[in-house]
C-alpha positions as CSV (number, residue, x, y, z in Angstrom):
1,M,0.1,0.1,-0.1
2,I,2.9,2.3,0.8
3,V,4.3,1.8,-2.8
4,Y,0.9,2.6,-4.3
5,F,0.6,5.6,-2.2
6,F,4.1,7.0,-3.4
7,M,3.0,6.2,-6.9
8,S,0.5,9.1,-6.6
9,W,3.4,11.3,-6.6
10,I,5.1,10.2,-10.0
11,P,3.3,11.2,-13.2
12,N,1.6,8.4,-15.0
13,A,2.9,5.6,-12.7
14,R,-0.3,4.1,-12.0
15,E,-1.0,3.6,-15.8
16,N,1.7,1.0,-16.1
17,K,0.7,-2.7,-15.5
18,F,2.1,-2.6,-12.0
19,G,0.2,0.4,-11.1
20,Q,-3.1,-1.1,-12.5
21,F,-2.5,-4.1,-10.4
22,L,-2.1,-2.3,-7.2
23,S,-5.0,-0.3,-8.2
24,K,-7.4,-3.4,-8.3
25,I,-6.2,-4.5,-5.0
26,Y,-6.1,-1.1,-3.0
27,E,-8.7,1.0,-4.8
28,P,-11.8,-0.9,-3.1
29,F,-10.3,-0.2,0.3
30,L,-9.3,3.4,-0.2
31,E,-12.8,4.3,-1.8
32,P,-14.7,4.9,1.3
33,F,-11.8,7.0,2.8
34,R,-11.8,9.1,-0.4
35,K,-15.5,9.6,0.1
36,I,-14.8,11.2,3.7
37,I,-11.6,12.8,3.1
38,P,-11.1,15.1,0.3
39,P,-7.7,15.7,-1.3
40,I,-5.8,18.8,-0.2
41,G,-4.6,20.4,-3.3
42,F,-2.8,17.5,-5.1
43,I,-2.1,15.6,-1.9
44,D,-4.6,12.6,-1.1
45,I,-4.3,12.3,2.5
46,S,-7.1,9.6,2.4
47,S,-4.2,7.2,1.8
48,I,-2.4,8.1,4.9
49,V,-5.5,7.8,7.0
50,A,-6.3,4.4,5.5
51,I,-2.9,3.1,6.5
52,I,-3.2,4.5,9.9
53,A,-6.7,2.8,10.2
54,L,-5.3,-0.5,9.0
55,V,-2.5,-0.4,11.5
56,L,-5.0,0.4,14.5
57,F,-7.1,-2.6,13.2
58,Q,-4.1,-4.8,13.2
59,R,-3.1,-3.9,16.7
60,S,-6.8,-4.1,18.1
61,L,-7.2,-7.5,16.4
62,A,-3.9,-8.7,18.0
63,N,-5.0,-7.4,21.4
64,I,-8.3,-9.2,21.0
65,F,-6.5,-12.2,20.2
66,N,-4.3,-12.1,23.1
67,L,-7.1,-11.5,25.6
68,I,-8.8,-14.7,24.4
69,I,-5.5,-16.7,24.7
70,S,-4.8,-15.5,28.1
71,N,-8.2,-16.3,29.2
72,L,-8.0,-19.7,27.8
73,A,-4.9,-20.5,29.6
């Protein structure tokens, strides 16, 4: 996702096959964030917010699993 984020700064980088491949993977995830957070000038901060949300979700999920495992032991 970070590579896809940086590709937005390079002109025509998302039009090649690799960019299109990443677009098919990440655009469905980024679309709800883009509806909520508009771009500021040429900078799309919705990608940054999406990465932060993904990290927070991952940490929350790990904490839930740790709680379940500690209660089972």
